[in-house]
Backbone as ProteinMPNN parsed JSONL, in Angstrom:
{"seq_chain_A": "MEDCIAELKEGKAPGYDVLTAEHILHAHPILNVLLSLLFNMMYMYGVVPDTFGVGIAIPLVKNMDGNRTSSDV", "coords_chain_A": {"N_chain_A": [[47.951, 100.067, 98.595], [47.203, 102.51, 99.602], [44.557, 102.528, 98.762], [43.275, 100.537, 100.409], [43.76, 101.654, 102.966], [42.063, 103.782, 102.697], [39.657, 102.73, 102.67], [39.162, 102.002, 105.394], [37.017, 102.095, 108.217], [36.093, 104.609, 110.296], [35.648, 105.322, 113.79], [35.508, 102.7, 115.075], [36.343, 100.067, 117.4], [39.756, 100.065, 119.174], [42.376, 97.845, 118.419], [44.429, 95.257, 119.813], [46.821, 96.469, 120.232], [46.225, 99.156, 120.774], [45.766, 100.825, 118.649], [43.875, 102.765, 116.496], [41.66, 103.175, 113.645], [41.736, 105.655, 112.826], [44.257, 106.535, 113.402], [45.79, 105.556, 111.355], [44.599, 106.443, 109.134], [44.589, 109.316, 109.316], [47.497, 109.705, 109.506], [50.803, 110.537, 108.588], [51.608, 110.912, 105.071], [53.867, 109.175, 104.346], [53.458, 106.929, 105.933], [52.103, 105.038, 104.219], [54.027, 104.396, 102.325], [55.926, 103.213, 104.088], [54.429, 101.053, 105.308], [53.807, 99.561, 103.025], [56.263, 98.541, 102.449], [56.985, 96.99, 104.755], [55.062, 94.966, 104.472], [55.788, 93.919, 102.07], [58.371, 92.881, 102.645], [57.743, 91.078, 104.765], [56.457, 89.091, 103.219], [58.408, 88.494, 101.225], [60.435, 87.268, 102.976], [58.86, 85.676, 104.409], [58.069, 85.718, 106.849], [56.037, 86.57, 109.803], [55.1, 88.579, 112.242], [54.577, 87.506, 115.675], [52.566, 88.865, 117.176], [50.918, 89.729, 115.159], [48.714, 88.013, 115.074], [47.387, 88.198, 117.206], [44.366, 89.289, 119.013], [41.204, 90.703, 120.135], [38.45, 89.478, 121.526], [35.158, 90.2, 121.9], [32.304, 89.09, 123.483], [28.88, 89.256, 122.214], [25.68, 89.761, 123.601], [22.762, 88.409, 122.535], [20.468, 87.686, 122.888], [18.826, 89.079, 125.477], [16.798, 88.035, 127.076], [17.257, 85.258, 127.379], [19.496, 82.879, 128.619], [22.309, 84.257, 129.577], [24.874, 82.907, 129.981], [25.057, 80.806, 128.388], [26.258, 79.404, 125.327], [24.64, 78.573, 123.37], [22.326, 79.058, 120.64]], "CA_chain_A": [[48.014, 100.33, 99.975], [46.377, 103.831, 99.722], [43.056, 102.124, 98.554], [43.062, 99.763, 101.462], [43.633, 102.481, 104.161], [41.009, 104.859, 102.484], [38.527, 101.968, 103.194], [39.21, 101.737, 106.753], [36.127, 102.752, 108.808], [36.27, 105.293, 111.573], [34.625, 104.986, 114.932], [35.75, 101.386, 115.455], [37.091, 99.918, 118.678], [41.017, 99.819, 118.972], [42.813, 96.52, 118.577], [45.268, 94.848, 120.797], [47.871, 97.501, 120.261], [45.485, 100.325, 121.18], [45.681, 101.666, 117.659], [42.365, 102.911, 115.73], [41.851, 103.231, 112.151], [41.962, 107.109, 112.755], [45.714, 106.732, 113.576], [46.274, 105.265, 110.311], [43.95, 107.458, 108.181], [45.391, 110.672, 109.484], [48.849, 109.879, 109.457], [51.636, 111.218, 107.442], [51.595, 109.85, 103.914], [54.89, 108.381, 104.365], [53.142, 105.715, 106.248], [51.636, 104.168, 103.141], [55.257, 103.65, 101.931], [56.55, 102.118, 105.035], [53.478, 99.809, 105.426], [54.095, 98.59, 101.95], [57.696, 98.029, 102.678], [56.937, 96.155, 105.743], [54.231, 93.911, 103.965], [56.568, 93.286, 100.891], [59.544, 92.137, 103.388], [57.082, 89.908, 105.364], [56.099, 88.318, 102.11], [59.735, 88.077, 100.842], [61.142, 86.379, 103.9], [58.091, 84.481, 104.893], [57.772, 85.876, 108.381], [54.968, 87.411, 110.266], [55.288, 88.876, 113.797], [53.641, 86.67, 116.284], [51.521, 89.762, 117.461], [49.734, 89.879, 114.043], [47.769, 86.999, 115.226], [46.836, 88.449, 118.438], [43.267, 89.966, 118.837], [40.446, 90.815, 121.24], [37.189, 88.936, 121.054], [34.193, 90.374, 122.989], [31.036, 88.352, 123.056], [27.812, 90.04, 122.327], [24.493, 89.001, 123.941], [21.904, 88.448, 121.161], [18.996, 87.501, 123.586], [18.7, 89.51, 126.888], [15.777, 87.314, 128.033], [17.803, 84.1, 127.504], [20.537, 82.661, 129.614], [23.553, 85.023, 128.96], [26.154, 82.164, 130.267], [25.103, 79.704, 127.419], [26.646, 79.934, 124.019], [23.369, 78.007, 122.35], [21.571, 80.015, 119.769]], "C_chain_A": [[47.142, 101.623, 100.467], [44.862, 103.356, 99.599], [42.645, 101.388, 99.827], [42.879, 100.738, 102.877], [42.632, 103.545, 103.806], [39.728, 104.127, 102.929], [38.442, 101.714, 104.469], [37.796, 102.63, 107.329], [36.487, 103.494, 110.102], [35.394, 105.001, 112.726], [34.766, 103.425, 115.486], [36.716, 101.129, 116.794], [38.792, 99.771, 118.396], [41.297, 98.37, 118.924], [43.805, 96.306, 119.737], [46.299, 95.917, 121.165], [47.472, 98.907, 120.475], [45.477, 101.35, 119.857], [44.26, 101.568, 116.755], [42.682, 103.001, 114.184], [42.206, 104.779, 112.023], [43.401, 107.387, 112.832], [46.331, 106.657, 112.101], [45.677, 106.392, 109.071], [44.474, 108.856, 108.428], [46.739, 110.785, 109.861], [49.49, 110.412, 108.425], [51.577, 110.258, 106.336], [52.801, 109.033, 103.78], [54.738, 107.113, 104.945], [52.804, 104.574, 105.359], [53.026, 103.517, 102.497], [55.871, 102.802, 102.836], [55.598, 100.823, 105.374], [53.792, 98.937, 104.381], [55.451, 98.033, 101.954], [57.713, 97.115, 103.592], [56.233, 95.026, 105.23], [55.208, 93.153, 102.952], [57.657, 92.473, 101.588], [58.789, 91.055, 103.986], [56.882, 88.823, 104.336], [57.324, 87.697, 101.501], [60.171, 87.048, 101.526], [60.135, 85.386, 104.668], [57.906, 84.299, 106.329], [56.977, 86.854, 108.778], [55.195, 87.467, 111.772], [54.133, 88.101, 114.708], [52.477, 87.698, 116.789], [50.656, 90.085, 116.613], [48.666, 89.078, 114.312], [46.844, 87.289, 116.545], [45.535, 89.419, 118.46], [42.477, 89.894, 120.08], [39.119, 90.341, 120.816], [36.136, 89.37, 122.198], [32.822, 89.861, 122.651], [29.937, 89.378, 123.268], [26.602, 89.331, 122.811], [23.595, 89.461, 122.922], [20.483, 88.437, 121.758], [19.15, 87.859, 125.081], [17.897, 88.681, 127.843], [16.298, 85.815, 128.307], [18.901, 84.05, 128.669], [21.744, 82.973, 129.015], [24.99, 83.99, 129.15], [26.149, 81.056, 129.23], [25.437, 80.24, 126.181], [25.712, 79.307, 122.875], [22.853, 79.197, 121.748], [20.225, 80.082, 120.418]], "O_chain_A": [[46.529, 101.682, 101.533], [44.022, 103.839, 100.359], [41.553, 101.716, 100.289], [41.983, 100.547, 103.699], [42.337, 104.28, 104.748], [38.819, 104.746, 103.482], [37.438, 101.061, 104.755], [37.574, 103.752, 106.874], [37.188, 102.917, 110.932], [34.353, 104.383, 112.502], [34.006, 103.079, 116.39], [37.643, 101.866, 117.127], [39.081, 99.319, 117.288], [40.436, 97.63, 119.4], [43.951, 97.201, 120.57], [46.558, 96.176, 122.34], [48.311, 99.801, 120.37], [45.211, 102.542, 120.008], [43.708, 100.521, 116.417], [43.796, 102.903, 113.671], [42.961, 105.116, 111.111], [43.806, 108.444, 112.349], [47.166, 107.458, 111.68], [46.396, 107.004, 108.281], [44.788, 109.479, 107.414], [47.173, 111.774, 110.453], [48.892, 110.757, 107.406], [51.51, 109.04, 106.505], [52.696, 108.093, 102.992], [55.538, 106.209, 104.705], [53.1, 103.403, 105.599], [53.105, 102.323, 102.209], [56.335, 101.723, 102.466], [56.072, 99.726, 105.668], [54.034, 97.748, 104.589], [55.64, 96.963, 101.375], [58.522, 96.218, 103.36], [56.76, 93.951, 105.514], [55.383, 91.936, 103.02], [57.877, 91.355, 101.12], [59.226, 89.942, 103.695], [57.157, 87.664, 104.647], [57.332, 86.489, 101.263], [60.348, 85.962, 100.974], [60.52, 84.476, 105.402], [57.677, 83.255, 106.94], [57.069, 87.967, 108.26], [55.451, 86.458, 112.43], [52.939, 88.14, 114.412], [51.348, 87.209, 116.77], [49.635, 90.673, 116.972], [47.596, 89.398, 113.793], [45.798, 86.699, 116.816], [45.714, 90.461, 117.83], [42.86, 89.196, 121.019], [38.654, 90.784, 119.765], [36.267, 88.914, 123.334], [32.264, 90.197, 121.607], [29.937, 90.193, 124.191], [26.487, 88.181, 122.387], [23.581, 90.607, 122.474], [19.522, 89.027, 121.265], [19.568, 87.009, 125.867], [18.126, 88.569, 129.047], [15.879, 85.186, 129.279], [19.13, 84.964, 129.462], [22.267, 82.281, 128.141], [26.031, 84.259, 128.55], [27.161, 80.361, 129.144], [25.046, 81.36, 125.852], [25.943, 79.475, 121.678], [22.94, 80.284, 122.32], [19.344, 80.798, 119.94]]}, "name": "protein", "num_of_chains": 1, "seq": "MEDCIAELKEGKAPGYDVLTAEHILHAHPILNVLLSLLFNMMYMYGVVPDTFGVGIAIPLVKNMDGNRTSSDV"}
């Protein structure tokens, strides 16, 4: 868990829950233990909270000269 947390990149946009990587990176070390327990229990019981599948998709315009309402490349 520590290795995964250490690889998080700072300065990214927050998720649906308004948490950023900085919240996890600079949290108390007990968070590593608690997250490990959480994921182990999710694995053991085969249950994942519905909100784990919620995300925010922000479309990025790649061609400013083209039709911005079209999803064609």
